[in-house]
LUMSE-103710 format. One record per residue (C-alpha): x, z, y; residue number from 1; residue in one letter. Coordinates in steps of 0.5 Angstrom, whole numbers, m for minus. Layout:
N
+-------+-------+-------+-----+------+
:     u :     w :     v : seq : type :
+-------+-------+-------+-----+------+
:     X :     Z :     Y : NUM :    a :
...
+-------+-------+-------+-----+------+
***
This chain:
536
+-------+-------+-------+-----+------+
:     u :     w :     v : seq : type :
+-------+-------+-------+-----+------+
:    28 :    62 :  m112 :   1 :    m :
:    34 :    64 :  m109 :   2 :    r :
:    35 :    71 :  m107 :   3 :    r :
:    32 :    73 :  m101 :   4 :    r :
:    36 :    75 :   m95 :   5 :    i :
:    31 :    77 :   m89 :   6 :    v :
:    37 :    78 :   m84 :   7 :    m :
:    44 :    76 :   m83 :   8 :    s :
:    49 :    81 :   m86 :   9 :    m :
:    54 :    81 :   m80 :  10 :    l :
:    59 :    87 :   m80 :  11 :    a :
:    60 :    91 :   m74 :  12 :    g :
:    53 :    93 :   m72 :  13 :    a :
:    53 :    99 :   m67 :  14 :    t :
:    45 :   101 :   m67 :  15 :    l :
:    43 :   105 :   m73 :  16 :    l :
:    36 :   105 :   m76 :  17 :    v :
:    34 :   111 :   m72 :  18 :    s :
:    33 :   106 :   m67 :  19 :    t :
:    26 :   105 :   m70 :  20 :    f :
:    25 :   111 :   m75 :  21 :    f :
:    29 :   117 :   m72 :  22 :    g :
:    35 :   120 :   m75 :  23 :    t :
:    36 :   122 :   m82 :  24 :    g :
:    39 :   120 :   m88 :  25 :    t :
:    36 :   118 :   m95 :  26 :    p :
:    32 :   124 :   m98 :  27 :    a :
:    36 :   129 :  m101 :  28 :    a :
:    37 :   127 :  m109 :  29 :    q :
:    34 :   131 :  m114 :  30 :    a :
:    38 :   136 :  m118 :  31 :    a :
:    38 :   132 :  m124 :  32 :    d :
:    39 :   125 :  m121 :  33 :    a :
:    46 :   122 :  m120 :  34 :    p :
:    50 :   122 :  m113 :  35 :    a :
:    49 :   114 :  m113 :  36 :    e :
:    47 :   108 :  m117 :  37 :    f :
:    50 :   107 :  m123 :  38 :    g :
:    50 :   101 :  m128 :  39 :    t :
:    43 :   103 :  m131 :  40 :    d :
:    37 :   106 :  m128 :  41 :    w :
:    30 :   107 :  m131 :  42 :    h :
:    26 :   102 :  m133 :  43 :    d :
:    21 :    99 :  m128 :  44 :    p :
:    14 :   102 :  m127 :  45 :    v :
:     8 :   102 :  m122 :  46 :    t :
:     3 :   108 :  m120 :  47 :    a :
:    m2 :   103 :  m121 :  48 :    a :
:    m7 :   105 :  m127 :  49 :    p :
:    m7 :   102 :  m133 :  50 :    p :
:   m13 :    97 :  m135 :  51 :    v :
:   m19 :   101 :  m138 :  52 :    d :
:   m20 :    99 :  m145 :  53 :    r :
:   m27 :   100 :  m149 :  54 :    p :
:   m27 :   103 :  m156 :  55 :    h :
:   m30 :    97 :  m159 :  56 :    t :
:   m27 :    92 :  m165 :  57 :    r :
:   m21 :    89 :  m162 :  58 :    s :
:   m17 :    82 :  m163 :  59 :    c :
:   m10 :    80 :  m161 :  60 :    r :
:    m8 :    73 :  m160 :  61 :    v :
:     0 :    71 :  m157 :  62 :    t :
:     0 :    67 :  m152 :  63 :    l :
:     7 :    66 :  m151 :  64 :    a :
:    14 :    69 :  m154 :  65 :    d :
:    19 :    65 :  m150 :  66 :    v :
:    26 :    66 :  m146 :  67 :    q :
:    27 :    63 :  m139 :  68 :    f :
:    34 :    60 :  m138 :  69 :    r :
:    32 :    55 :  m133 :  70 :    d :
:    26 :    51 :  m130 :  71 :    f :
:    23 :    48 :  m136 :  72 :    t :
:    16 :    50 :  m137 :  73 :    p :
:    14 :    53 :  m144 :  74 :    y :
:     8 :    49 :  m147 :  75 :    r :
:     4 :    52 :  m153 :  76 :    g :
:    m3 :    52 :  m155 :  77 :    t :
:    m8 :    58 :  m155 :  78 :    y :
:   m14 :    59 :  m160 :  79 :    s :
:   m19 :    64 :  m160 :  80 :    p :
:   m19 :    70 :  m164 :  81 :    p :
:   m23 :    71 :  m170 :  82 :    r :
:   m27 :    77 :  m172 :  83 :    g :
:   m29 :    79 :  m165 :  84 :    c :
:   m35 :    74 :  m163 :  85 :    g :
:   m35 :    69 :  m157 :  86 :    d :
:   m37 :    74 :  m152 :  87 :    r :
:   m33 :    80 :  m150 :  88 :    w :
:   m34 :    86 :  m146 :  89 :    s :
:   m26 :    86 :  m144 :  90 :    k :
:   m20 :    81 :  m145 :  91 :    v :
:   m14 :    84 :  m143 :  92 :    v :
:    m7 :    81 :  m142 :  93 :    l :
:    m1 :    84 :  m143 :  94 :    r :
:     6 :    81 :  m141 :  95 :    l :
:    12 :    85 :  m144 :  96 :    d :
:    19 :    83 :  m141 :  97 :    g :
:    26 :    85 :  m142 :  98 :    k :
:    33 :    82 :  m138 :  99 :    v :
:    40 :    85 :  m138 : 100 :    k :
:    46 :    83 :  m134 : 101 :    g :
:    46 :    80 :  m127 : 102 :    r :
:    40 :    76 :  m124 : 103 :    q :
:    35 :    75 :  m118 : 104 :    f :
:    28 :    76 :  m118 : 105 :    d :
:    24 :    70 :  m120 : 106 :    r :
:    17 :    68 :  m119 : 107 :    l :
:    12 :    66 :  m125 : 108 :    g :
:     6 :    63 :  m127 : 109 :    y :
:     1 :    63 :  m133 : 110 :    l :
:    m4 :    57 :  m134 : 111 :    h :
:    m9 :    57 :  m140 : 112 :    v :
:   m13 :    50 :  m140 : 113 :    g :
:   m10 :    49 :  m133 : 114 :    g :
:   m13 :    55 :  m131 : 115 :    v :
:    m8 :    60 :  m127 : 116 :    e :
:    m9 :    67 :  m131 : 117 :    i :
:    m3 :    70 :  m128 : 118 :    l :
:     2 :    70 :  m123 : 119 :    r :
:     8 :    75 :  m123 : 120 :    t :
:    15 :    76 :  m121 : 121 :    s :
:    21 :    80 :  m124 : 122 :    t :
:    25 :    86 :  m123 : 123 :    p :
:    32 :    85 :  m122 : 124 :    e :
:    36 :    88 :  m128 : 125 :    p :
:    41 :    93 :  m129 : 126 :    s :
:    48 :    91 :  m133 : 127 :    p :
:    45 :    95 :  m139 : 128 :    d :
:    38 :    92 :  m139 : 129 :    g :
:    31 :    94 :  m137 : 130 :    i :
:    24 :    93 :  m140 : 131 :    e :
:    18 :    92 :  m136 : 132 :    w :
:    10 :    90 :  m137 : 133 :    h :
:     4 :    88 :  m134 : 134 :    v :
:    m3 :    89 :  m135 : 135 :    e :
:    m9 :    85 :  m132 : 136 :    k :
:   m16 :    85 :  m134 : 137 :    d :
:   m18 :    77 :  m135 : 138 :    v :
:   m25 :    78 :  m137 : 139 :    t :
:   m27 :    73 :  m132 : 140 :    r :
:   m24 :    68 :  m135 : 141 :    y :
:   m28 :    68 :  m142 : 142 :    s :
:   m31 :    61 :  m141 : 143 :    d :
:   m24 :    58 :  m141 : 144 :    t :
:   m22 :    63 :  m147 : 145 :    l :
:   m27 :    61 :  m152 : 146 :    r :
:   m24 :    54 :  m154 : 147 :    d :
:   m17 :    52 :  m156 : 148 :    a :
:   m13 :    50 :  m150 : 149 :    r :
:    m6 :    48 :  m148 : 150 :    d :
:    m2 :    54 :  m145 : 151 :    v :
:     4 :    53 :  m140 : 152 :    e :
:     8 :    58 :  m137 : 153 :    m :
:    14 :    58 :  m133 : 154 :    l :
:    19 :    63 :  m130 : 155 :    i :
:    24 :    59 :  m126 : 156 :    g :
:    31 :    62 :  m128 : 157 :    n :
:    38 :    60 :  m127 : 158 :    v :
:    43 :    62 :  m132 : 159 :    v :
:    51 :    61 :  m131 : 160 :    d :
:    57 :    65 :  m131 : 161 :    d :
:    55 :    69 :  m125 : 162 :    t :
:    47 :    70 :  m126 : 163 :    y :
:    47 :    72 :  m134 : 164 :    t :
:    40 :    75 :  m134 : 165 :    g :
:    36 :    71 :  m139 : 166 :    v :
:    29 :    73 :  m138 : 167 :    i :
:    25 :    75 :  m145 : 168 :    d :
:    18 :    75 :  m145 : 169 :    v :
:    12 :    76 :  m150 : 170 :    h :
:     5 :    75 :  m147 : 171 :    v :
:    m1 :    77 :  m151 : 172 :    t :
:    m9 :    77 :  m150 : 173 :    l :
:   m13 :    83 :  m153 : 174 :    t :
:   m21 :    82 :  m154 : 175 :    f :
:   m26 :    87 :  m154 : 176 :    y :
:   m32 :    86 :  m158 : 177 :    a :
:   m39 :    87 :  m154 : 178 :    g :
:   m42 :    85 :  m147 : 179 :    r :
:   m38 :    86 :  m140 : 180 :    p :
:   m40 :    91 :  m135 : 181 :    a :
:   m41 :    85 :  m130 : 182 :    q :
:   m43 :    78 :  m133 : 183 :    p :
:   m37 :    74 :  m133 : 184 :    a :
:   m37 :    67 :  m130 : 185 :    p :
:   m41 :    62 :  m134 : 186 :    d :
:   m36 :    57 :  m132 : 187 :    r :
:   m29 :    57 :  m130 : 188 :    v :
:   m27 :    50 :  m126 : 189 :    l :
:   m20 :    47 :  m123 : 190 :    t :
:   m20 :    42 :  m118 : 191 :    l :
:   m19 :    35 :  m120 : 192 :    a :
:   m13 :    30 :  m117 : 193 :    d :
:   m16 :    24 :  m114 : 194 :    t :
:   m13 :    18 :  m110 : 195 :    p :
:   m17 :    22 :  m104 : 196 :    d :
:   m14 :    29 :  m105 : 197 :    g :
:   m17 :    35 :  m110 : 198 :    t :
:   m24 :    35 :  m112 : 199 :    t :
:   m29 :    39 :  m115 : 200 :    l :
:   m35 :    38 :  m119 : 201 :    t :
:   m40 :    44 :  m121 : 202 :    t :
:   m46 :    44 :  m125 : 203 :    p :
:   m52 :    42 :  m122 : 204 :    r :
:   m55 :    49 :  m123 : 205 :    n :
:   m50 :    54 :  m120 : 206 :    s :
:   m53 :    60 :  m116 : 207 :    e :
:   m46 :    63 :  m115 : 208 :    r :
:   m39 :    60 :  m113 : 209 :    i :
:   m33 :    64 :  m112 : 210 :    v :
:   m26 :    60 :  m111 : 211 :    a :
:   m20 :    64 :  m112 : 212 :    e :
:   m13 :    62 :  m109 : 213 :    v :
:    m6 :    65 :  m112 : 214 :    y :
:    m3 :    64 :  m105 : 215 :    a :
:     4 :    66 :  m105 : 216 :    t :
:    10 :    64 :  m100 : 217 :    g :
:    16 :    63 :  m104 : 218 :    s :
:    22 :    59 :  m105 : 219 :    g :
:    28 :    62 :  m102 : 220 :    g :
:    26 :    59 :   m95 : 221 :    g :
:    23 :    62 :   m89 : 222 :    c :
:    16 :    62 :   m91 : 223 :    e :
:    18 :    67 :   m96 : 224 :    e :
:    18 :    72 :   m90 : 225 :    f :
:    13 :    68 :   m86 : 226 :    w :
:    11 :    75 :   m83 : 227 :    y :
:    18 :    75 :   m79 : 228 :    l :
:    18 :    68 :   m76 : 229 :    t :
:    18 :    67 :   m69 : 230 :    v :
:    17 :    61 :   m64 : 231 :    a :
:    21 :    58 :   m59 : 232 :    d :
:    25 :    60 :   m55 : 233 :    p :
:    26 :    67 :   m59 : 234 :    a :
:    33 :    67 :   m62 : 235 :    s :
:    32 :    68 :   m69 : 236 :    y :
:    34 :    65 :   m75 : 237 :    s :
:    27 :    64 :   m78 : 238 :    c :
:    23 :    59 :   m74 : 239 :    k :
:    15 :    57 :   m74 : 240 :    a :
:    12 :    53 :   m69 : 241 :    d :
:     7 :    58 :   m67 : 242 :    h :
:    10 :    65 :   m70 : 243 :    g :
:     8 :    69 :   m76 : 244 :    p :
:     1 :    69 :   m76 : 245 :    y :
:    m1 :    66 :   m83 : 246 :    r :
:    m8 :    64 :   m85 : 247 :    e :
:   m11 :    61 :   m92 : 248 :    v :
:   m16 :    57 :   m91 : 249 :    q :
:   m21 :    53 :   m96 : 250 :    i :
:   m25 :    47 :   m94 : 251 :    k :
:   m31 :    43 :   m97 : 252 :    v :
:   m31 :    36 :   m95 : 253 :    d :
:   m27 :    37 :   m89 : 254 :    g :
:   m31 :    43 :   m87 : 255 :    q :
:   m28 :    50 :   m86 : 256 :    l :
:   m31 :    54 :   m92 : 257 :    a :
:   m27 :    60 :   m92 : 258 :    g :
:   m21 :    64 :   m89 : 259 :    i :
:   m17 :    70 :   m92 : 260 :    a :
:   m11 :    74 :   m90 : 261 :    s :
:    m5 :    72 :   m95 : 262 :    p :
:    m2 :    79 :   m97 : 263 :    f :
:     5 :    80 :   m95 : 264 :    p :
:     9 :    80 :  m102 : 265 :    n :
:    15 :    83 :  m102 : 266 :    v :
:    19 :    81 :  m108 : 267 :    w :
:    24 :    86 :  m112 : 268 :    t :
:    30 :    83 :  m108 : 269 :    g :
:    27 :    83 :  m101 : 270 :    g :
:    29 :    86 :   m95 : 271 :    w :
:    36 :    85 :   m97 : 272 :    s :
:    36 :    91 :  m101 : 273 :    n :
:    35 :    91 :  m108 : 274 :    p :
:    36 :    98 :  m109 : 275 :    f :
:    29 :    99 :  m106 : 276 :    l :
:    26 :    96 :  m112 : 277 :    w :
:    30 :    97 :  m118 : 278 :    y :
:    25 :   102 :  m121 : 279 :    v :
:    19 :   102 :  m116 : 280 :    l :
:    17 :    95 :  m114 : 281 :    p :
:    13 :    93 :  m108 : 282 :    a :
:     5 :    93 :  m109 : 283 :    p :
:     3 :    87 :  m112 : 284 :    r :
:    10 :    84 :  m114 : 285 :    a :
:     8 :    84 :  m122 : 286 :    f :
:     1 :    82 :  m121 : 287 :    d :
:     0 :    77 :  m115 : 288 :    v :
:    m8 :    78 :  m114 : 289 :    r :
:   m12 :    72 :  m112 : 290 :    p :
:   m15 :    71 :  m105 : 291 :    l :
:   m23 :    70 :  m106 : 292 :    e :
:   m28 :    66 :  m102 : 293 :    y :
:   m35 :    67 :  m104 : 294 :    d :
:   m37 :    59 :  m103 : 295 :    l :
:   m45 :    61 :  m105 : 296 :    t :
:   m47 :    58 :   m98 : 297 :    p :
:   m44 :    51 :  m100 : 298 :    y :
:   m48 :    51 :  m107 : 299 :    a :
:   m54 :    47 :  m105 : 300 :    g :
:   m49 :    42 :  m103 : 301 :    l :
:   m44 :    42 :  m109 : 302 :    l :
:   m50 :    42 :  m114 : 303 :    n :
:   m52 :    34 :  m113 : 304 :    d :
:   m47 :    33 :  m119 : 305 :    g :
:   m42 :    29 :  m115 : 306 :    r :
:   m35 :    31 :  m114 : 307 :    p :
:   m33 :    34 :  m107 : 308 :    h :
:   m27 :    34 :  m103 : 309 :    r :
:   m24 :    41 :  m103 : 310 :    v :
:   m17 :    43 :  m100 : 311 :    e :
:   m13 :    49 :   m99 : 312 :    v :
:    m8 :    50 :   m93 : 313 :    s :
:    m4 :    55 :   m90 : 314 :    v :
:    m5 :    55 :   m82 : 315 :    a :
:     1 :    57 :   m78 : 316 :    g :
:     6 :    53 :   m83 : 317 :    v :
:    10 :    49 :   m79 : 318 :    p :
:     8 :    41 :   m80 : 319 :    a :
:    12 :    38 :   m86 : 320 :    g :
:    15 :    45 :   m88 : 321 :    q :
:    14 :    47 :   m96 : 322 :    s :
:    14 :    54 :   m98 : 323 :    g :
:     7 :    56 :  m100 : 324 :    w :
:     4 :    55 :  m107 : 325 :    s :
:    m4 :    56 :  m107 : 326 :    a :
:    m7 :    54 :  m114 : 327 :    p :
:   m15 :    54 :  m114 : 328 :    v :
:   m20 :    57 :  m120 : 329 :    n :
:   m27 :    56 :  m118 : 330 :    v :
:   m32 :    61 :  m122 : 331 :    l :
:   m39 :    59 :  m123 : 332 :    v :
:   m45 :    63 :  m125 : 333 :    w :
:   m51 :    59 :  m127 : 334 :    q :
:   m58 :    59 :  m127 : 335 :    d :
:   m60 :    59 :  m134 : 336 :    a :
:   m67 :    57 :  m133 : 337 :    h :
:   m66 :    51 :  m128 : 338 :    r :
:   m63 :    45 :  m130 : 339 :    a :
:   m62 :    43 :  m122 : 340 :    h :
:   m62 :    49 :  m117 : 341 :    v :
:   m63 :    46 :  m110 : 342 :    t :
:   m61 :    48 :  m103 : 343 :    g :
:   m58 :    47 :   m97 : 344 :    a :
:   m52 :    50 :   m92 : 345 :    l :
:   m56 :    52 :   m86 : 346 :    t :
:   m50 :    55 :   m82 : 347 :    g :
:   m43 :    55 :   m81 : 348 :    n :
:   m40 :    58 :   m74 : 349 :    t :
:   m33 :    59 :   m73 : 350 :    a :
:   m29 :    62 :   m67 : 351 :    s :
:   m23 :    59 :   m64 : 352 :    d :
:   m17 :    61 :   m68 : 353 :    l :
:   m13 :    66 :   m63 : 354 :    a :
:    m6 :    67 :   m64 : 355 :    n :
:    m2 :    69 :   m58 : 356 :    a :
:     6 :    71 :   m58 : 357 :    t :
:    10 :    74 :   m53 : 358 :    t :
:    17 :    74 :   m53 : 359 :    y :
:    21 :    79 :   m49 : 360 :    t :
:    29 :    78 :   m49 : 361 :    p :
:    34 :    83 :   m48 : 362 :    g :
:    39 :    88 :   m52 : 363 :    s :
:    33 :    89 :   m57 : 364 :    e :
:    29 :    82 :   m57 : 365 :    n :
:    22 :    83 :   m58 : 366 :    r :
:    16 :    79 :   m60 : 367 :    v :
:     9 :    82 :   m60 : 368 :    d :
:     3 :    78 :   m64 : 369 :    t :
:    m4 :    78 :   m64 : 370 :    r :
:    m8 :    74 :   m68 : 371 :    a :
:   m15 :    73 :   m71 : 372 :    g :
:   m21 :    69 :   m73 : 373 :    h :
:   m28 :    69 :   m75 : 374 :    r :
:   m32 :    65 :   m80 : 375 :    l :
:   m40 :    66 :   m81 : 376 :    t :
:   m43 :    61 :   m87 : 377 :    v :
:   m50 :    61 :   m89 : 378 :    s :
:   m54 :    57 :   m94 : 379 :    g :
:   m60 :    58 :   m99 : 380 :    y :
:   m62 :    56 :  m106 : 381 :    l :
:   m69 :    55 :  m109 : 382 :    d :
:   m67 :    59 :  m116 : 383 :    t :
:   m72 :    60 :  m122 : 384 :    s :
:   m73 :    67 :  m119 : 385 :    h :
:   m74 :    65 :  m112 : 386 :    g :
:   m71 :    63 :  m106 : 387 :    r :
:   m64 :    66 :  m105 : 388 :    v :
:   m60 :    66 :   m98 : 389 :    t :
:   m53 :    68 :   m98 : 390 :    t :
:   m49 :    69 :   m91 : 391 :    t :
:   m42 :    71 :   m91 : 392 :    v :
:   m38 :    73 :   m85 : 393 :    t :
:   m31 :    74 :   m85 : 394 :    r :
:   m26 :    77 :   m80 : 395 :    t :
:   m19 :    77 :   m80 : 396 :    l :
:   m14 :    80 :   m75 : 397 :    a :
:    m6 :    81 :   m74 : 398 :    n :
:    m2 :    85 :   m70 : 399 :    t :
:     5 :    86 :   m70 : 400 :    s :
:    12 :    88 :   m67 : 401 :    v :
:    18 :    85 :   m69 : 402 :    h :
:    25 :    87 :   m66 : 403 :    r :
:    32 :    85 :   m67 : 404 :    w :
:    39 :    85 :   m64 : 405 :    t :
:    44 :    80 :   m63 : 406 :    e :
:    46 :    77 :   m70 : 407 :    g :
:    40 :    80 :   m73 : 408 :    e :
:    44 :    86 :   m75 : 409 :    n :
:    38 :    91 :   m74 : 410 :    t :
:    32 :    88 :   m75 : 411 :    d :
:    25 :    91 :   m76 : 412 :    g :
:    18 :    90 :   m76 : 413 :    l :
:    11 :    94 :   m75 : 414 :    d :
:     5 :    90 :   m77 : 415 :    a :
:    m2 :    90 :   m79 : 416 :    t :
:    m7 :    85 :   m82 : 417 :    w :
:   m14 :    87 :   m83 : 418 :    t :
:   m19 :    82 :   m87 : 419 :    d :
:   m26 :    84 :   m87 : 420 :    d :
:   m32 :    81 :   m91 : 421 :    q :
:   m39 :    82 :   m91 : 422 :    t :
:   m44 :    78 :   m96 : 423 :    v :
:   m51 :    79 :   m95 : 424 :    t :
:   m56 :    76 :  m100 : 425 :    v :
:   m63 :    76 :   m99 : 426 :    g :
:   m69 :    74 :  m103 : 427 :    g :
:   m76 :    77 :  m106 : 428 :    h :
:   m73 :    83 :  m107 : 429 :    g :
:   m69 :    88 :  m103 : 430 :    p :
:   m63 :    85 :   m99 : 431 :    t :
:   m56 :    87 :  m102 : 432 :    r :
:   m50 :    87 :   m97 : 433 :    t :
:   m43 :    88 :   m99 : 434 :    t :
:   m38 :    90 :   m94 : 435 :    h :
:   m30 :    89 :   m96 : 436 :    t :
:   m25 :    92 :   m91 : 437 :    h :
:   m18 :    90 :   m93 : 438 :    r :
:   m12 :    93 :   m89 : 439 :    t :
:    m4 :    91 :   m91 : 440 :    y :
:     1 :    94 :   m87 : 441 :    t :
:     9 :    93 :   m87 : 442 :    v :
:    13 :    98 :   m83 : 443 :    n :
:    21 :    98 :   m83 : 444 :    g :
:    28 :    96 :   m81 : 445 :    a :
:    34 :    94 :   m84 : 446 :    t :
:    41 :    96 :   m80 : 447 :    t :
:    48 :    94 :   m81 : 448 :    i :
:    53 :   100 :   m79 : 449 :    g :
:    60 :    99 :   m76 : 450 :    t :
:    62 :   102 :   m83 : 451 :    d :
:    59 :    95 :   m86 : 452 :    n :
:    53 :   100 :   m89 : 453 :    r :
:    47 :    96 :   m90 : 454 :    l :
:    41 :   101 :   m90 : 455 :    r :
:    33 :    99 :   m91 : 456 :    t :
:    28 :   104 :   m89 : 457 :    v :
:    21 :   101 :   m91 : 458 :    l :
:    14 :   103 :   m92 : 459 :    a :
:     8 :    98 :   m95 : 460 :    l :
:     1 :    99 :   m95 : 461 :    g :
:    m5 :    96 :   m99 : 462 :    d :
:   m11 :    99 :   m98 : 463 :    r :
:   m19 :    97 :   m99 : 464 :    a :
:   m26 :   100 :   m99 : 465 :    s :
:   m32 :    97 :  m101 : 466 :    v :
:   m39 :    99 :   m99 : 467 :    v :
:   m45 :    96 :  m102 : 468 :    e :
:   m52 :    97 :   m99 : 469 :    r :
:   m59 :    95 :  m102 : 470 :    e :
:   m65 :    95 :   m98 : 471 :    g :
:   m62 :    99 :   m92 : 472 :    g :
:   m59 :   105 :   m96 : 473 :    g :
:   m52 :   106 :   m99 : 474 :    r :
:   m52 :   105 :  m106 : 475 :    t :
:   m44 :   105 :  m108 : 476 :    l :
:   m37 :   106 :  m104 : 477 :    r :
:   m30 :   105 :  m107 : 478 :    s :
:   m23 :   105 :  m104 : 479 :    w :
:   m16 :   104 :  m106 : 480 :    i :
:   m10 :   106 :  m103 : 481 :    d :
:    m3 :   104 :  m105 : 482 :    d :
:     3 :   106 :  m101 : 483 :    t :
:    10 :   105 :  m102 : 484 :    y :
:    16 :   108 :   m98 : 485 :    r :
:    23 :   107 :   m99 : 486 :    g :
:    30 :   108 :   m96 : 487 :    d :
:    36 :   105 :   m99 : 488 :    a :
:    43 :   103 :   m97 : 489 :    s :
:    50 :   100 :  m100 : 490 :    y :
:    56 :    97 :   m97 : 491 :    t :
:    57 :    90 :   m96 : 492 :    l :
:    62 :    85 :   m98 : 493 :    d :
:    65 :    89 :  m104 : 494 :    v :
:    65 :    89 :  m111 : 495 :    p :
:    59 :    92 :  m115 : 496 :    r :
:    63 :    98 :  m117 : 497 :    d :
:    65 :   100 :  m110 : 498 :    q :
:    58 :    99 :  m106 : 499 :    r :
:    56 :   107 :  m107 : 500 :    h :
:    49 :   105 :  m107 : 501 :    a :
:    44 :   111 :  m106 : 502 :    v :
:    36 :   110 :  m105 : 503 :    g :
:    30 :   114 :  m106 : 504 :    t :
:    23 :   111 :  m107 : 505 :    s :
:    16 :   113 :  m107 : 506 :    t :
:     9 :   110 :  m109 : 507 :    e :
:     2 :   114 :  m109 : 508 :    r :
:    m4 :   110 :  m112 : 509 :    y :
:   m11 :   113 :  m110 : 510 :    r :
:   m17 :   110 :  m113 : 511 :    l :
:   m24 :   113 :  m112 : 512 :    h :
:   m31 :   110 :  m114 : 513 :    g :
:   m37 :   111 :  m118 : 514 :    p :
:   m33 :   112 :  m124 : 515 :    e :
:   m29 :   117 :  m122 : 516 :    g :
:   m22 :   119 :  m119 : 517 :    c :
:   m15 :   116 :  m120 : 518 :    y :
:    m9 :   119 :  m116 : 519 :    d :
:    m2 :   118 :  m119 : 520 :    r :
:     5 :   119 :  m115 : 521 :    s :
:    12 :   117 :  m117 : 522 :    l :
:    19 :   118 :  m114 : 523 :    t :
:    26 :   116 :  m116 : 524 :    t :
:    33 :   118 :  m113 : 525 :    v :
:    39 :   113 :  m115 : 526 :    q :
:    35 :   109 :  m120 : 527 :    g :
:    32 :   115 :  m124 : 528 :    m :
:    25 :   117 :  m124 : 529 :    l :
:    25 :   124 :  m122 : 530 :    t :
:    17 :   125 :  m121 : 531 :    e :
:    11 :   123 :  m124 : 532 :    d :
:     5 :   127 :  m122 : 533 :    r :
:    m3 :   126 :  m123 : 534 :    s :
:    m8 :   129 :  m118 : 535 :    r :
:   m14 :   127 :  m121 : 536 :    c :
+-------+-------+-------+-----+------+
***
């Protein structure tokens, strides 16, 4: 992956970032922060909570201890731990990384037995070197981890006379004895490659099926910034036939089975300004979470013991254009008291995919986009505990306003994506309904002034709420709000020691639910962590 350049960096712009955000300069520096970025800065950190660990016996296994200098995958083997049994209350993955010198951000993955258990990206280092770590709850992959498996990991990298940073990573799994709070999937499957495409064969007694797709637009081309693409006749450097709307779809035997909005990932070189991200990465940059699709309505069809064609595609990508990666895991919960669970798909209704863009040319070009899609899928299963019906409804919507000037010297976006899902499960007992509402936001602009200073002001939001009801009454509510804000500038086309870079960034991560409250805020000034505040 090459460094992201979102906008053309041409000198001589006369419009300021205030065109989009009002007047002002980056927030005043803290008293103990330097006047500008130096050759070293605080290690990367996020405001997200650490993985909660149980107080039970634990065992640790090393998955990888490797340096990445090129695009050669690391290949090794995994063996289950001894002394913690084969059922675990929690399994926690931890990646510890370090890099120094000069290097761009890189995208990586980790597979165990062909199952993707981590997708991540890397921070950009200081000349003096940085260290960072990533934690992830991977209990859902317990089925994969019970047996010896092959391990494959890659963080593609380039090391030469210019890009000197060797990425050094150490990855472990820690297993905690006991039973998980929620039953882990009985099986974790991957798709098989066949002459007819990718296929899936599930156990014949599957009673819940969830597909997860680690979808990322990457690779250095325009699909890395899909949310900024425009259709003809707009005059912009990144084109797409139908504009910026993207939708990750999954089909079973050619029939649309699930839709989802991709998360607008911003890596640590994004928006032409690595000074935004040196300490605080954008939400999800180090832990790329998968999109999830409840395929339980299709279980009656899939349970016939035969392979079924399963395809993932990204709607909106120009034909023949690469740039997306979308590996798939399939999580299956089985009926322990039935060898074969029968059922049927009873309904599949999709709206037309709405996608309208309006181009308004002028001294400030503008593209307005309104798009969305709705899908409802229903099915039933005759399980050992009676007939169970499942209905999944998912509604996607996107609105965005993209403004830019001639030469793209000023380039701004204000965009919102919503992804609503309602899953209703009915049987002999009370009907259970789970409603999940996700909202992603991007609001920012990059401007190059007449003094050849590039400035980026950007706000990112990652929010979700979940409400569960049983028998008509609310039984559970939880919500998450992860908000990032940054403002950084530097001088273009000069040696590093003459960039005179300055920047502030903040992140606040709030979580409320049945288990309590978490609220943490971080602030950086010129690469120094100046505030770390917890409110709960």
